[in-house]
C-alpha positions as a Markdown table, in Angstrom:
| # | Residue | x | y | z |
|---|---|---|---|---|
| 1 | Met | 0.0 | 0.0 | 0.0 |
| 2 | Ser | 1.3 | 3.4 | -0.8 |
| 3 | Gln | 1.9 | 6.0 | 1.8 |
| 4 | Thr | -0.7 | 8.2 | 0.3 |
| 5 | Val | -3.4 | 5.6 | 0.8 |
| 6 | Ile | -2.4 | 4.9 | 4.4 |
| 7 | Phe | -2.3 | 8.6 | 5.1 |
| 8 | Ser | -5.8 | 9.1 | 3.6 |
| 9 | Val | -7.3 | 6.2 | 5.5 |
| 10 | Gly | -5.7 | 7.6 | 8.7 |
| 11 | Ile | -7.3 | 11.0 | 8.1 |
| 12 | Val | -10.7 | 9.4 | 7.5 |
| 13 | Val | -10.5 | 7.3 | 10.7 |
| 14 | Phe | -9.3 | 10.4 | 12.7 |
| 15 | Ala | -12.2 | 12.5 | 11.3 |
| 16 | Leu | -14.8 | 9.8 | 12.1 |
| 17 | Thr | -13.3 | 9.5 | 15.7 |
| 18 | Ile | -13.6 | 13.3 | 16.2 |
| 19 | Trp | -17.1 | 13.4 | 14.7 |
| 20 | Gly | -18.2 | 10.5 | 16.9 |
| 21 | Ala | -16.9 | 12.2 | 20.0 |
| 22 | Val | -18.7 | 15.4 | 19.2 |
| 23 | Met | -21.9 | 13.6 | 18.5 |
| 24 | Ala | -21.7 | 11.6 | 21.7 |
| 25 | Gly | -21.0 | 14.8 | 23.7 |
| 26 | Gly | -24.0 | 16.5 | 22.1 |
| 27 | Ile | -26.2 | 13.5 | 22.9 |
| 28 | Trp | -25.0 | 13.5 | 26.5 |
| 29 | Leu | -25.5 | 17.2 | 26.9 |
| 30 | Gly | -29.0 | 16.9 | 25.5 |
| 31 | Gln | -29.8 | 14.2 | 28.0 |
| 32 | Val | -28.5 | 16.3 | 30.9 |
| 33 | Asp | -30.5 | 19.3 | 29.7 |
| 34 | Asp | -33.7 | 17.1 | 29.4 |
| 35 | Ala | -33.1 | 15.8 | 32.9 |
| 36 | Asn | -32.7 | 19.3 | 34.3 |
| 37 | His | -36.0 | 20.4 | 32.6 |
| 38 | Gln | -37.9 | 17.4 | 34.0 |
| 39 | Arg | -36.7 | 18.0 | 37.5 |
| 40 | Gly | -37.9 | 21.6 | 37.5 |
| 41 | Pro | -36.4 | 24.5 | 39.4 |
| 42 | Val | -34.4 | 23.8 | 42.6 |
| 43 | Glu | -33.2 | 25.8 | 45.5 |
| 44 | Ser | -29.5 | 26.3 | 46.1 |
| 45 | Asp | -29.6 | 23.5 | 48.7 |
| 46 | Gly | -30.8 | 21.1 | 46.1 |
| 47 | Glu | -34.4 | 20.8 | 47.3 |
| 48 | Pro | -37.2 | 21.4 | 44.8 |
| 49 | Lys | -38.4 | 25.0 | 44.7 |
| 50 | Thr | -41.8 | 25.4 | 46.5 |
| 51 | Thr | -42.4 | 29.1 | 45.9 |
| 52 | Phe | -42.3 | 30.8 | 42.6 |
| 53 | Pro | -42.1 | 34.5 | 42.0 |
């Protein structure tokens, strides 16, 4: 195999790895955001907020 082919395959694998990490991070952040919205507002001590302005 020529060096150009090996280099090209390496670039593709690297790009897919970075893309996968970014997508996984985005999915994780979305799940964290959804979990925060489902819990509702909380006080600074971590208890659910009972009074609203």
